[in-house]
TIZA-39910 format. One record per residue (C-alpha): residue number from 1; x, y, z. Coordinates in pm, 1 decimal, always signed. Layout:
! TIZA-39910
(atom NUM, (X, Y, Z))
...
//
This chain:
! TIZA-39910
(atom 1, (+11328.4, +2350.6, -3278.4))
(atom 2, (+11353.6, +2230.2, -3691.7))
(atom 3, (+11309.2, +2532.4, -3943.2))
(atom 4, (+11114.0, +2302.2, -4143.6))
(atom 5, (+10870.3, +2236.2, -3891.3))
(atom 6, (+10841.5, +2604.5, -3775.1))
(atom 7, (+10674.1, +2684.8, -4138.0))
(atom 8, (+10445.3, +2438.8, -4094.1))
(atom 9, (+10081.8, +2609.1, -4069.3))
(atom 10, (+9903.4, +2399.5, -3837.7))
(atom 11, (+9542.3, +2483.8, -3785.9))
(atom 12, (+9288.8, +2391.9, -3446.1))
(atom 13, (+8960.2, +2431.0, -3494.8))
(atom 14, (+8748.5, +2302.3, -3154.2))
(atom 15, (+8444.1, +2406.9, -2992.1))
(atom 16, (+8478.2, +2245.4, -2637.8))
(atom 17, (+8799.6, +2404.3, -2422.0))
(atom 18, (+8901.3, +2034.2, -2355.0))
(atom 19, (+8984.8, +1949.4, -2733.4))
(atom 20, (+9104.9, +2292.5, -2789.5))
(atom 21, (+9368.1, +2279.8, -2530.3))
(atom 22, (+9470.9, +1888.3, -2567.1))
(atom 23, (+9519.8, +1936.6, -2939.8))
(atom 24, (+9714.9, +2315.8, -2883.2))
(atom 25, (+9928.1, +2168.4, -2637.0))
(atom 26, (+10000.7, +1831.4, -2825.0))
(atom 27, (+10103.6, +2064.1, -3184.7))
(atom 28, (+10348.9, +2297.4, -2938.8))
(atom 29, (+10501.3, +1945.7, -2808.7))
(atom 30, (+10585.8, +1862.2, -3140.3))
(atom 31, (+10739.9, +2222.6, -3224.0))
(atom 32, (+10452.4, +2355.5, -3428.0))
(atom 33, (+10284.5, +2655.8, -3368.5))
(atom 34, (+9925.3, +2629.0, -3401.1))
(atom 35, (+9647.0, +2867.7, -3498.8))
(atom 36, (+9376.4, +2848.6, -3269.8))
(atom 37, (+9020.0, +2872.3, -3397.9))
(atom 38, (+8711.9, +2864.4, -3155.6))
(atom 39, (+8432.1, +2865.5, -3441.3))
(atom 40, (+8394.4, +2845.8, -3817.2))
(atom 41, (+8358.2, +3227.4, -3815.8))
(atom 42, (+8716.2, +3264.4, -3732.9))
(atom 43, (+8838.0, +3048.3, -3973.7))
(atom 44, (+8632.4, +3201.6, -4229.6))
(atom 45, (+8795.8, +3520.1, -4129.3))
(atom 46, (+9101.3, +3364.1, -4253.4))
(atom 47, (+8985.9, +3419.7, -4617.3))
(atom 48, (+9192.1, +3263.5, -4867.9))
(atom 49, (+9471.4, +3227.8, -4605.4))
(atom 50, (+9304.2, +2898.3, -4474.5))
(atom 51, (+9395.4, +2716.5, -4810.6))
(atom 52, (+9776.3, +2776.0, -4699.7))
(atom 53, (+9755.6, +2608.5, -4390.4))
(atom 54, (+9964.0, +2265.8, -4385.6))
(atom 55, (+9708.5, +2077.5, -4141.4))
(atom 56, (+9374.3, +2137.5, -3988.5))
(atom 57, (+9262.4, +1969.8, -3638.8))
(atom 58, (+8885.6, +1942.8, -3564.8))
(atom 59, (+8788.3, +1896.2, -3241.4))
(atom 60, (+8396.5, +1858.8, -3080.7))
(atom 61, (+8242.0, +1981.8, -3387.6))
(atom 62, (+7877.0, +2080.3, -3422.8))
(atom 63, (+7641.2, +1892.4, -3694.2))
(atom 64, (+7584.0, +2203.0, -3898.6))
(atom 65, (+7695.5, +2568.1, -3895.2))
(atom 66, (+7486.5, +2880.1, -3846.3))
(atom 67, (+7349.4, +2827.1, -4260.9))
(atom 68, (+7210.7, +2486.4, -4149.2))
(atom 69, (+7497.0, +2361.3, -4414.2))
(atom 70, (+7682.1, +2046.5, -4308.7))
(atom 71, (+7991.7, +2156.1, -4104.3))
(atom 72, (+8235.3, +1900.4, -4281.8))
(atom 73, (+8117.7, +2034.3, -4626.5))
(atom 74, (+8152.6, +2428.6, -4525.7))
(atom 75, (+8481.8, +2344.8, -4378.7))
(atom 76, (+8611.9, +2200.5, -4681.1))
(atom 77, (+8444.9, +2488.3, -4849.1))
(atom 78, (+8723.4, +2708.4, -4655.1))
(atom 79, (+9038.7, +2540.5, -4681.8))
(atom 80, (+8960.0, +2366.2, -4984.0))
(atom 81, (+9057.3, +1984.8, -5102.0))
(atom 82, (+9452.7, +1950.3, -5028.9))
(atom 83, (+9465.7, +2044.3, -4674.1))
(atom 84, (+9476.9, +1724.9, -4466.6))
(atom 85, (+9209.1, +1747.6, -4194.4))
(atom 86, (+9172.1, +1539.2, -3867.2))
(atom 87, (+8854.9, +1508.9, -3676.2))
(atom 88, (+8859.9, +1410.6, -3296.7))
(atom 89, (+8498.6, +1412.2, -3083.3))
(atom 90, (+8637.0, +1410.7, -2728.0))
(atom 91, (+8264.2, +1496.1, -2583.9))
(atom 92, (+8010.6, +1240.7, -2507.7))
(atom 93, (+7746.5, +1464.0, -2649.3))
(atom 94, (+7522.7, +1411.7, -2941.4))
(atom 95, (+7534.9, +1753.0, -3062.9))
(atom 96, (+7898.0, +1697.1, -3134.8))
(atom 97, (+7960.3, +1441.7, -3450.9))
(atom 98, (+8257.9, +1257.9, -3581.7))
(atom 99, (+8166.7, +1182.5, -3937.1))
(atom 100, (+8401.7, +1179.5, -4294.3))
(atom 101, (+8324.6, +1440.7, -4578.6))
(atom 102, (+8524.0, +1270.0, -4844.0))
(atom 103, (+8767.3, +983.7, -4844.6))
(atom 104, (+9080.4, +1233.4, -4805.1))
(atom 105, (+9001.6, +1362.9, -4405.2))
(atom 106, (+9134.0, +1096.8, -4113.7))
(atom 107, (+8867.9, +1032.6, -3878.1))
(atom 108, (+8889.4, +853.1, -3567.4))
(atom 109, (+8726.6, +680.1, -3276.8))
(atom 110, (+8712.6, +968.9, -3006.9))
(atom 111, (+8997.1, +928.3, -2757.4))
(atom 112, (+8907.1, +949.1, -2416.3))
(atom 113, (+9241.5, +1027.9, -2244.1))
(atom 114, (+9537.6, +1323.4, -2353.5))
(atom 115, (+9765.1, +1010.7, -2427.6))
(atom 116, (+9517.3, +862.0, -2671.9))
(atom 117, (+9488.8, +1206.4, -2872.9))
(atom 118, (+9836.0, +1242.7, -2834.8))
(atom 119, (+9947.6, +888.3, -3002.2))
(atom 120, (+9631.9, +960.4, -3298.0))
(atom 121, (+9779.5, +1318.1, -3359.6))
(atom 122, (+10131.4, +1135.8, -3388.0))
(atom 123, (+9998.7, +894.4, -3640.3))
(atom 124, (+9836.7, +1175.3, -3828.4))
(atom 125, (+10171.6, +1358.9, -3849.3))
(atom 126, (+10334.2, +1038.8, -3955.9))
(atom 127, (+10102.1, +950.0, -4190.4))
(atom 128, (+10105.7, +1304.7, -4377.4))
(atom 129, (+10496.6, +1320.7, -4377.1))
(atom 130, (+10492.6, +1603.9, -4114.1))
(atom 131, (+10788.5, +1593.3, -3872.2))
(atom 132, (+10756.4, +1450.2, -3517.6))
(atom 133, (+11013.1, +1465.2, -3235.8))
(atom 134, (+11036.0, +1334.5, -2859.2))
(atom 135, (+10714.1, +1278.1, -2723.6))
(atom 136, (+10851.3, +1410.7, -2354.7))
(atom 137, (+10678.2, +1696.1, -2206.4))
(atom 138, (+10886.6, +1840.5, -1953.5))
(atom 139, (+10889.3, +2073.1, -1635.3))
(atom 140, (+11255.7, +2102.9, -1477.0))
(atom 141, (+11337.7, +1761.7, -1418.5))
(atom 142, (+10983.3, +1598.1, -1465.4))
(atom 143, (+10961.6, +1446.2, -1795.5))
(atom 144, (+10632.9, +1336.2, -1875.3))
(atom 145, (+10585.5, +1057.8, -2150.8))
(atom 146, (+10208.9, +1070.3, -2279.4))
(atom 147, (+10251.3, +751.2, -2496.7))
(atom 148, (+10356.1, +575.7, -2175.2))
(atom 149, (+10162.9, +758.2, -1949.8))
(atom 150, (+10433.5, +775.2, -1718.8))
(atom 151, (+10663.2, +1054.4, -1552.3))
(atom 152, (+11021.0, +1075.4, -1470.9))
(atom 153, (+11233.0, +1265.6, -1212.6))
(atom 154, (+11495.4, +1208.7, -1004.5))
(atom 155, (+11600.7, +880.3, -1164.1))
(atom 156, (+11225.3, +728.0, -1096.8))
(atom 157, (+10964.1, +645.0, -1332.9))
(atom 158, (+10624.5, +685.6, -1213.3))
(atom 159, (+10336.9, +489.8, -1397.6))
(atom 160, (+9989.2, +661.1, -1371.4))
(atom 161, (+9613.6, +578.8, -1461.5))
(atom 162, (+9487.1, +778.6, -1725.7))
(atom 163, (+9306.9, +1021.5, -1505.5))
(atom 164, (+9575.9, +1037.0, -1272.4))
(atom 165, (+9800.0, +1138.9, -1571.7))
(atom 166, (+9566.0, +1391.8, -1732.6))
(atom 167, (+9501.6, +1560.2, -1368.6))
(atom 168, (+9871.6, +1578.0, -1312.5))
(atom 169, (+9912.2, +1735.1, -1692.6))
(atom 170, (+9644.3, +2003.8, -1602.1))
(atom 171, (+9858.6, +2069.5, -1312.3))
(atom 172, (+10177.3, +2127.7, -1444.9))
(atom 173, (+10024.1, +2298.0, -1771.8))
(atom 174, (+9897.4, +2541.3, -1463.4))
(atom 175, (+10186.2, +2614.7, -1219.3))
(atom 176, (+10134.2, +2885.5, -948.4))
(atom 177, (+9771.7, +2889.1, -1035.7))
(atom 178, (+9455.1, +2768.5, -831.1))
(atom 179, (+9243.1, +2467.3, -1041.2))
(atom 180, (+8902.5, +2415.4, -903.6))
(atom 181, (+8786.0, +2045.4, -913.2))
(atom 182, (+8540.2, +2169.0, -1150.4))
(atom 183, (+8816.7, +2319.1, -1354.2))
(atom 184, (+9039.5, +1990.5, -1302.6))
(atom 185, (+8661.8, +1762.4, -1423.8))
(atom 186, (+8665.5, +1998.9, -1771.0))
(atom 187, (+8967.4, +1829.1, -1884.1))
(atom 188, (+8837.5, +1483.6, -1815.0))
(atom 189, (+8586.0, +1284.6, -2034.4))
(atom 190, (+8248.7, +1301.6, -1990.5))
(atom 191, (+7919.9, +1069.0, -1981.0))
(atom 192, (+7995.5, +716.8, -1893.2))
(atom 193, (+8328.6, +611.3, -1739.6))
(atom 194, (+8340.6, +289.5, -1686.6))
(atom 195, (+8595.8, +165.8, -1424.6))
(atom 196, (+8779.1, +488.5, -1374.2))
(atom 197, (+8428.0, +689.8, -1319.3))
(atom 198, (+8469.6, +688.6, -933.5))
(atom 199, (+8810.5, +876.1, -957.2))
(atom 200, (+8721.7, +1133.1, -1182.3))
(atom 201, (+8410.1, +1191.3, -958.3))
(atom 202, (+8639.9, +1197.2, -651.4))
(atom 203, (+8891.5, +1459.9, -768.4))
(atom 204, (+9020.6, +1472.2, -403.7))
(atom 205, (+9171.6, +1080.3, -421.4))
(atom 206, (+9321.4, +1145.4, -728.1))
(atom 207, (+9499.0, +1454.3, -580.8))
(atom 208, (+9650.2, +1248.2, -323.1))
(atom 209, (+9764.8, +993.5, -533.3))
(atom 210, (+9972.2, +1255.5, -751.6))
(atom 211, (+10096.1, +1403.5, -489.2))
(atom 212, (+10240.3, +1070.4, -330.4))
(atom 213, (+10361.5, +930.9, -672.6))
(atom 214, (+10533.3, +1224.8, -826.1))
(atom 215, (+10677.7, +1336.3, -488.2))
(atom 216, (+10532.8, +1703.4, -462.6))
(atom 217, (+10562.1, +1790.3, -100.9))
(atom 218, (+10812.8, +1997.3, -103.2))
(atom 219, (+11090.8, +1793.2, -120.9))
(atom 220, (+11197.9, +1822.1, -488.8))
(atom 221, (+11100.4, +2191.5, -517.6))
(atom 222, (+10747.0, +2125.1, -581.6))
(atom 223, (+10462.1, +2151.0, -349.0))
(atom 224, (+10093.8, +2025.1, -435.8))
(atom 225, (+9905.0, +2199.6, -196.3))
(atom 226, (+9511.5, +2156.8, -161.5))
(atom 227, (+9291.5, +2459.8, -39.2))
(atom 228, (+8929.8, +2361.4, +109.8))
(atom 229, (+8685.4, +2504.9, -113.1))
(atom 230, (+8873.5, +2662.2, -316.1))
(atom 231, (+9120.2, +2414.6, -558.0))
(atom 232, (+9421.3, +2244.8, -563.7))
(atom 233, (+9780.6, +2445.2, -672.4))
(atom 234, (+10082.8, +2319.0, -777.0))
(atom 235, (+10362.4, +2577.9, -662.2))
(atom 236, (+10742.8, +2568.4, -816.5))
(atom 237, (+10944.0, +2704.1, -524.9))
(atom 238, (+11258.2, +2892.2, -590.8))
(atom 239, (+11602.6, +2750.8, -441.2))
(atom 240, (+11741.5, +2924.9, -171.0))
(atom 241, (+12032.0, +3137.0, -317.5))
(atom 242, (+12359.9, +3008.7, -188.5))
(atom 243, (+12526.1, +3300.2, +86.6))
(atom 244, (+12729.0, +3565.8, -96.6))
(atom 245, (+13080.0, +3572.0, -53.3))
(atom 246, (+13033.4, +3973.8, +61.0))
(atom 247, (+12769.1, +3880.3, +320.0))
(atom 248, (+12912.4, +3934.3, +670.2))
(atom 249, (+12929.5, +3651.3, +864.4))
(atom 250, (+12660.6, +3581.9, +1124.5))
(atom 251, (+12716.4, +3719.1, +1479.5))
(atom 252, (+12768.5, +3446.0, +1733.6))
(atom 253, (+12536.3, +3411.1, +2043.7))
(atom 254, (+12757.3, +3590.2, +2256.0))
(atom 255, (+12812.8, +3877.5, +2006.0))
(atom 256, (+12447.9, +3982.9, +1919.8))
(atom 257, (+12368.1, +4329.9, +1942.4))
(atom 258, (+12220.5, +4472.3, +2332.9))
(atom 259, (+11853.4, +4563.1, +2231.9))
(atom 260, (+11785.8, +4961.8, +2271.6))
(atom 261, (+11594.3, +5061.7, +2561.1))
(atom 262, (+11266.6, +5211.1, +2528.7))
(atom 263, (+11200.0, +5534.4, +2760.6))
(atom 264, (+10883.2, +5627.8, +2856.8))
//
């Protein structure tokens, strides 16, 4: 980790789980330790410390705060005018806005999938002179490249469509946890889905494609299991330990001990 990057104070204020998690994961992948806020009140509680943030990412904000003041104006009043701000809208919901409070704010078209958000945040970091590193997200020998929506493993490369890529990432971020269909859909775009809508609605078919494309059937130490009426779980299986050189050799068929007799 870059010592300079580690000292950066990156804030995330997001009003939906999807925006909050995607921003947090992206910053952590770039070697930042984000401060995550779920409401304006939590950011306000920082007091003057909010003005020491090096950047602030906003996700799925309501139009106004609890006092009826425009949200962006309220945020600028807390962090001051010098903190670079990036605002993103992930939800297709009229309650969440996408506008700028000043010409210094960075606002962009709402990203639909994780790879789109990842690319936008990397561009934001670069534009403001912040450090960025390799875009790869790795678990063991599986390396996800959000910019290409590809997964490298065992000298192979699998290209996934946006829905399958986001579902696969969610499974790897939650190894050993059972995720329901509802939980997976919460991490996918809402509203009009266009050509990918049928895949979002049919999570089961996406799971089958991910399992096949990434060889998650146990042969590579990972198993993607389906639990009817419960959900899906990605498990990393522990490798079998090598035999101890001090362990006694197994008995041959002719050396097996005779079972003891039970007397009635």
